[in-house]
ROKOLBA-154729 format. One record per residue: x, y, z of N, C-alpha, C in turn; residue number from 1; residue in one letter. Coordinates in steps of 0.001 Angstrom, whole numbers. Example, Ala and Ser with C-alpha at 12.3 -4.5 7.8 and 13.67 -1.06 7.14 Angstrom:
<sites>
+---------+---------+---------+---------+---------+---------+---------+---------+---------+-----+--------+
!     n.X !     n.Y !     n.Z !    ca.X !    ca.Y !    ca.Z !     c.X !     c.Y !     c.Z ! num ! residu !
+---------+---------+---------+---------+---------+---------+---------+---------+---------+-----+--------+
!   13190 !   -5690 !    7800 !   12300 !   -4500 !    7800 !   13200 !   -3300 !    7800 !   1 !      A !
!   12850 !   -2250 !    7080 !   13670 !   -1060 !    7140 !   12900 !      30 !    7870 !   2 !      S !
+---------+---------+---------+---------+---------+---------+---------+---------+---------+-----+--------+
</sites>
This chain:
<sites>
+---------+---------+---------+---------+---------+---------+---------+---------+---------+-----+--------+
!     n.X !     n.Y !     n.Z !    ca.X !    ca.Y !    ca.Z !     c.X !     c.Y !     c.Z ! num ! residu !
+---------+---------+---------+---------+---------+---------+---------+---------+---------+-----+--------+
!  126885 !  128220 !   55173 !  125609 !  128875 !   55066 !  125772 !  130361 !   55352 !   1 !      M !
!  124815 !  131135 !   54878 !  124810 !  132569 !   55150 !  123368 !  133049 !   55178 !   2 !      K !
!  123152 !  134162 !   55834 !  121840 !  134790 !   55787 !  121723 !  135451 !   54421 !   3 !      I !
!  120715 !  135074 !   53648 !  120562 !  135589 !   52286 !  120047 !  137022 !   52298 !   4 !      E !
!  119055 !  137288 !   53133 !  118569 !  138652 !   53314 !  117701 !  138704 !   54557 !   5 !      H !
!  117449 !  139898 !   55023 !  116544 !  140155 !   56135 !  115387 !  140957 !   55565 !   6 !      V !
!  114171 !  140696 !   56045 !  112992 !  141392 !   55521 !  112309 !  142169 !   56631 !   7 !      A !
!  111739 !  143296 !   56249 !  111119 !  144197 !   57208 !  109857 !  144795 !   56586 !   8 !      L !
!  108709 !  144609 !   57257 !  107496 !  145288 !   56822 !  107546 !  146735 !   57294 !   9 !      Y !
!  107121 !  147651 !   56449 !  107094 !  149078 !   56770 !  105758 !  149660 !   56317 !  10 !      V !
!  105387 !  150777 !   56928 !  104172 !  151477 !   56514 !  104402 !  152310 !   55264 !  11 !      N !
!  105524 !  153020 !   55225 !  105823 !  153934 !   54117 !  107019 !  153388 !   53348 !  12 !      D !
!  106722 !  152605 !   52350 !  107750 !  151904 !   51587 !  108733 !  152851 !   50922 !  13 !      L !
!  108237 !  153910 !   50308 !  109122 !  154831 !   49584 !  110059 !  155575 !   50545 !  14 !      E !
!  109529 !  156032 !   51681 !  110389 !  156721 !   52646 !  111408 !  155785 !   53271 !  15 !      N !
!  111038 !  154540 !   53525 !  111991 !  153564 !   54053 !  113111 !  153325 !   53046 !  16 !      A !
!  112749 !  153185 !   51785 !  113756 !  152988 !   50733 !  114688 !  154194 !   50678 !  17 !      K !
!  114123 !  155383 !   50671 !  114930 !  156605 !   50605 !  115856 !  156747 !   51809 !  18 !      D !
!  115401 !  156335 !   53002 !  116216 !  156384 !   54218 !  117500 !  155572 !   54040 !  19 !      F !
!  117363 !  154339 !   53582 !  118545 !  153483 !   53438 !  119441 !  153941 !   52289 !  20 !      F !
!  118875 !  154490 !   51259 !  119684 !  155026 !   50159 !  120448 !  156264 !   50632 !  21 !      I !
!  119762 !  157186 !   51296 !  120371 !  158444 !   51723 !  121471 !  158249 !   52767 !  22 !      K !
!  121198 !  157465 !   53790 !  122125 !  157379 !   54913 !  123116 !  156220 !   54817 !  23 !      Y !
!  122783 !  155149 !   54098 !  123638 !  153964 !   54092 !  124043 !  153515 !   52692 !  24 !      F !
!  123839 !  154381 !   51700 !  124272 !  154120 !   50320 !  123727 !  152819 !   49735 !  25 !      N !
!  122543 !  152412 !   50177 !  121935 !  151204 !   49622 !  121563 !  151439 !   48162 !  26 !      A !
!  121552 !  150373 !   47414 !  121093 !  150397 !   46029 !  119791 !  149613 !   45979 !  27 !      K !
!  118795 !  150153 !   45289 !  117479 !  149520 !   45239 !  117214 !  148897 !   43875 !  28 !      S !
!  116472 !  147785 !   43903 !  115981 !  147264 !   42635 !  114774 !  148104 !   42210 !  29 !      N !
!  114129 !  147726 !   41140 !  112998 !  148498 !   40622 !  111720 !  148275 !   41422 !  30 !      Q !
!  111750 !  147307 !   42302 !  110578 !  147039 !   43118 !  109701 !  145964 !   42511 !  31 !      G !
!  108826 !  145454 !   43351 !  107890 !  144406 !   42952 !  106512 !  144804 !   43442 !  32 !      Y !
!  105510 !  144545 !   42628 !  104130 !  144823 !   43019 !  103252 !  143674 !   42557 !  33 !      H !
!  102615 !  142999 !   43513 !  101636 !  141975 !   43201 !  100279 !  142662 !   43158 !  34 !      N !
!   99751 !  142848 !   41967 !   98507 !  143599 !   41808 !   97305 !  142885 !   42427 !  35 !      K !
!   97371 !  141586 !   42539 !   96257 !  140824 !   43115 !   96144 !  141068 !   44626 !  36 !      K !
!   97290 !  141093 !   45332 !   97274 !  141249 !   46793 !   97687 !  142646 !   47244 !  37 !      T !
!   98179 !  143460 !   46323 !   98713 !  144796 !   46583 !   99966 !  144768 !   47467 !  38 !      D !
!  100638 !  143620 !   47522 !  101932 !  143510 !   48198 !  102978 !  144220 !   47344 !  39 !      F !
!  103829 !  144996 !   48007 !  104913 !  145705 !   47316 !  106205 !  145479 !   48080 !  40 !      R !
!  107326 !  145472 !   47361 !  108610 !  145327 !   48042 !  109744 !  145883 !   47195 !  41 !      S !
!  110831 !  146171 !   47891 !  112110 !  146521 !   47273 !  113189 !  145671 !   47929 !  42 !      Y !
!  114177 !  145266 !   47149 !  115389 !  144701 !   47700 !  116448 !  145792 !   47680 !  43 !      F !
!  117034 !  146046 !   48837 !  118099 !  147030 !   48977 !  119401 !  146275 !   49167 !  44 !      L !
!  120405 !  146626 !   48391 !  121700 !  145963 !   48465 !  122736 !  146954 !   48959 !  45 !      T !
!  123546 !  146495 !   49914 !  124598 !  147322 !   50496 !  125934 !  146973 !   49856 !  46 !      F !
!  126938 !  147817 !   50098 !  128225 !  147691 !   49413 !  128845 !  146302 !   49516 !  47 !      D !
!  128672 !  145627 !   50650 !  129299 !  144310 !   50817 !  128447 !  143176 !   50262 !  48 !      D !
!  127276 !  143493 !   49694 !  126402 !  142480 !   49120 !  125244 !  142079 !   50021 !  49 !      G !
!  125253 !  142504 !   51295 !  124134 !  142199 !   52180 !  122863 !  142827 !   51609 !  50 !      A !
!  121716 !  142149 !   51830 !  120464 !  142643 !   51280 !  119396 !  142746 !   52355 !  51 !      R !
!  118579 !  143782 !   52200 !  117427 !  144018 !   53066 !  116211 !  144129 !   52159 !  52 !      L !
!  115177 !  143343 !   52444 !  113925 !  143464 !   51706 !  112975 !  144277 !   52566 !  53 !      E !
!  112486 !  145372 !   52014 !  111461 !  146150 !   52699 !  110153 !  145908 !   51961 !  54 !      I !
!  109084 !  145741 !   52745 !  107827 !  145278 !   52164 !  106652 !  146045 !   52751 !  55 !      M !
!  105558 !  146055 !   52009 !  104328 !  146685 !   52471 !  103145 !  145954 !   51855 !  56 !      N !
!  102076 !  145868 !   52624 !  100809 !  145361 !   52107 !   99696 !  146031 !   52885 !  57 !      K !
!   98489 !  146037 !   52349 !   97374 !  146703 !   53029 !   97033 !  146039 !   54361 !  58 !      P !
!   96470 !  146847 !   55254 !   95889 !  146359 !   56508 !   96872 !  145642 !   57425 !  59 !      N !
!   98066 !  146181 !   57563 !   99038 !  145596 !   58482 !   98813 !  146132 !   59891 !  60 !      M !
!   99107 !  145321 !   60884 !   99086 !  145745 !   62278 !  100425 !  146390 !   62597 !  61 !      S !
!  100422 !  147477 !   63351 !  101668 !  148154 !   63690 !  101702 !  148396 !   65198 !  62 !      D !
!  102287 !  147467 !   65916 !  102393 !  147556 !   67371 !  103509 !  148528 !   67750 !  63 !      K !
!  103447 !  149051 !   68979 !  104525 !  149893 !   69490 !  105834 !  149109 !   69478 !  64 !      D !
!  106927 !  149800 !   69159 !  108238 !  149172 !   69088 !  109089 !  149629 !   70278 !  65 !      K !
!  108948 !  148936 !   71370 !  109714 !  149279 !   72561 !  111181 !  148943 !   72339 !  66 !      Y !
!  112081 !  149788 !   72859 !  113510 !  149561 !   72662 !  113980 !  148276 !   73339 !  67 !      L !
!  113376 !  147927 !   74443 !  113741 !  146696 !   75151 !  112574 !  145726 !   75065 !  68 !      N !
!  112689 !  144774 !   74155 !  111643 !  143792 !   73932 !  112263 !  142541 !   73336 !  69 !      R !
!  111499 !  141486 !   73251 !  111995 !  140273 !   72618 !  111816 !  140373 !   71106 !  70 !      T !
!  112446 !  139487 !   70378 !  112323 !  139458 !   68924 !  113448 !  140234 !   68250 !  71 !      G !
!  113328 !  140409 !   66961 !  114340 !  141155 !   66216 !  114350 !  142580 !   66721 !  72 !      Y !
!  115528 !  143105 !   67025 !  115581 !  144393 !   67713 !  116247 !  145491 !   66882 !  73 !      I !
!  117262 !  145167 !   66096 !  117889 !  146204 !   65294 !  118592 !  145605 !   64087 !  74 !      H !
!  118920 !  146483 !   63167 !  119799 !  146154 !   62051 !  121111 !  146855 !   62351 !  75 !      I !
!  122215 !  146143 !   62281 !  123532 !  146744 !   62499 !  124199 !  146920 !   61141 !  76 !      A !
!  124654 !  148144 !   60888 !  125320 !  148436 !   59619 !  126710 !  148954 !   59913 !  77 !      I !
!  127701 !  148282 !   59361 !  129094 !  148693 !   59517 !  129400 !  149768 !   58486 !  78 !      S !
!  129939 !  150884 !   58962 !  130218 !  152011 !   58065 !  131717 !  152225 !   57840 !  79 !      V !
!  132556 !  151360 !   58420 !  133961 !  151334 !   58058 !  134946 !  152064 !   58949 !  80 !      G !
!  134517 !  153096 !   59675 !  135470 !  153824 !   60514 !  134755 !  154491 !   61682 !  81 !      S !
!  135518 !  154739 !   62735 !  134995 !  155433 !   63910 !  134492 !  156823 !   63506 !  82 !      K !
!  135258 !  157497 !   62664 !  134884 !  158836 !   62207 !  133539 !  158820 !   61484 !  83 !      E !
!  133307 !  157805 !   60645 !  132055 !  157720 !   59908 !  130888 !  157427 !   60850 !  84 !      T !
!  131117 !  156596 !   61880 !  130071 !  156364 !   62896 !  129669 !  157702 !   63504 !  85 !      V !
!  130661 !  158502 !   63898 !  130395 !  159800 !   64527 !  129657 !  160748 !   63583 !  86 !      D !
!  130148 !  160854 !   62359 !  129567 !  161777 !   61377 !  128127 !  161387 !   61052 !  87 !      I !
!  127904 !  160099 !   60773 !  126564 !  159651 !   60396 !  125585 !  159780 !   61564 !  88 !      L !
!  126041 !  159467 !   62766 !  125180 !  159625 !   63938 !  124753 !  161075 !   64097 !  89 !      T !
!  125703 !  161995 !   63962 !  125374 !  163424 !   64060 !  124457 !  163876 !   62945 !  90 !      N !
!  124663 !  163369 !   61737 !  123792 !  163736 !   60611 !  122358 !  163280 !   60874 !  91 !      K !
!  122206 !  162053 !   61327 !  120867 !  161536 !   61620 !  120221 !  162321 !   62757 !  92 !      L !
!  121002 !  162649 !   63780 !  120484 !  163449 !   64901 !  120020 !  164813 !   64396 !  93 !      K !
!  120844 !  165461 !   63576 !  120498 !  166774 !   63030 !  119287 !  166718 !   62106 !  94 !      N !
!  119051 !  165550 !   61506 !  117892 !  165370 !   60634 !  116640 !  164968 !   61414 !  95 !      D !
!  116752 !  164944 !   62752 !  115577 !  164729 !   63586 !  115364 !  163320 !   64110 !  96 !      G !
!  116306 !  162419 !   63867 !  116162 !  161060 !   64378 !  116691 !  160989 !   65809 !  97 !      F !
!  116027 !  160197 !   66629 !  116434 !  160016 !   68022 !  117692 !  159160 !   68092 !  98 !      E !
!  118651 !  159592 !   68909 !  119840 !  158782 !   69156 !  119587 !  158003 !   70447 !  99 !      V !
!  119464 !  156689 !   70328 !  119208 !  155842 !   71492 !  120469 !  155661 !   72317 ! 100 !      A !
!  121626 !  155628 !   71650 !  122914 !  155581 !   72351 !  123959 !  156281 !   71497 ! 101 !      S !
!  124642 !  157208 !   72122 !  125690 !  157986 !   71446 !  126858 !  157071 !   71070 ! 102 !      E !
!  127685 !  157496 !   70114 !  128865 !  156699 !   69755 !  129728 !  156409 !   70985 ! 103 !      P !
!  130137 !  155145 !   71096 !  130925 !  154729 !   72247 !  131582 !  153389 !   71961 ! 104 !      R !
!  132570 !  153045 !   72782 !  133178 !  151719 !   72734 !  132395 !  150851 !   73715 ! 105 !      M !
!  131858 !  149749 !   73253 !  131064 !  148873 !   74114 !  131977 !  147935 !   74899 ! 106 !      T !
!  131438 !  147304 !   75907 !  132201 !  146372 !   76726 !  132719 !  145173 !   75958 ! 107 !      G !
!  132053 !  144834 !   74860 !  132526 !  143696 !   74064 !  133380 !  144122 !   72871 ! 108 !      D !
!  133837 !  145395 !   72890 !  134837 !  145824 !   71921 !  134340 !  146442 !   70639 ! 109 !      G !
!  133072 !  146767 !   70548 !  132543 !  147414 !   69350 !  132487 !  148924 !   69552 ! 110 !      Y !
!  132781 !  149672 !   68487 !  132531 !  151106 !   68492 !  131228 !  151284 !   67726 ! 111 !      Y !
!  130216 !  151835 !   68395 !  128904 !  151904 !   67776 !  128050 !  153000 !   68379 ! 112 !      E !
!  126991 !  153312 !   67668 !  125897 !  154142 !   68169 !  124615 !  153435 !   67764 ! 113 !      S !
!  123498 !  153920 !   68267 !  122214 !  153352 !   67862 !  121222 !  154494 !   67716 ! 114 !      C !
!  120545 !  154520 !   66583 !  119518 !  155532 !   66357 !  118169 !  154853 !   66198 ! 115 !      I !
!  117129 !  155604 !   66491 !  115772 !  155128 !   66228 !  115396 !  155743 !   64892 ! 116 !      V !
!  115419 !  154924 !   63861 !  115213 !  155402 !   62500 !  113746 !  155484 !   62137 ! 117 !      G !
!  113465 !  155351 !   60871 !  112117 !  155457 !   60341 !  111191 !  154487 !   61064 ! 118 !      F !
!  109985 !  154929 !   61331 !  108920 !  154126 !   61918 !  109325 !  153424 !   63211 ! 119 !      E !
!  110267 !  154017 !   63971 !  110642 !  153475 !   65264 !  111583 !  152289 !   65239 ! 120 !      G !
!  112158 !  151985 !   64083 !  113075 !  150852 !   63953 !  114493 !  151267 !   64323 ! 121 !      N !
!  115151 !  150429 !   65142 !  116501 !  150745 !   65590 !  117542 !  150362 !   64533 ! 122 !      Q !
!  118496 !  151257 !   64334 !  119615 !  151026 !   63445 !  120882 !  151214 !   64260 ! 123 !      I !
!  121682 !  150165 !   64352 !  122971 !  150273 !   65028 !  124011 !  150622 !   63967 ! 124 !      E !
!  124768 !  151663 !   64247 !  125825 !  152096 !   63313 !  127139 !  151702 !   63952 ! 125 !      I !
!  127886 !  150863 !   63283 !  129092 !  150302 !   63867 !  130290 !  150460 !   62940 ! 126 !      T !
!  131434 !  150339 !   63555 !  132713 !  150399 !   62847 !  132782 !  149219 !   61926 ! 127 !      L !
+---------+---------+---------+---------+---------+---------+---------+---------+---------+-----+--------+
</sites>
């Protein structure tokens, strides 16, 4: 078995799509729009085939996203090298995104950083 895709509701669908394309080289489909419900979505595909569905519909609730909470907490994206983790983290920081944790080697052996990306969603950038 495998996880087929992960889905995420967002307020600004186009900016969320552009974020993943710009920083993580995602490829987007043409999008889907259900005219009856005004539900919209894009499937974003990453180099290894992993997929993220970003979605939007009218009248969604948007609670505060505390960094330490229960439930789904972050998306981890492997960028292939320690150097790329460092470069991408700095690029995101320079573009105004909050760095929740600077690049480092974790106690369980991962080299990673974590940024607070679009709409307060955490993105872990890993080797």
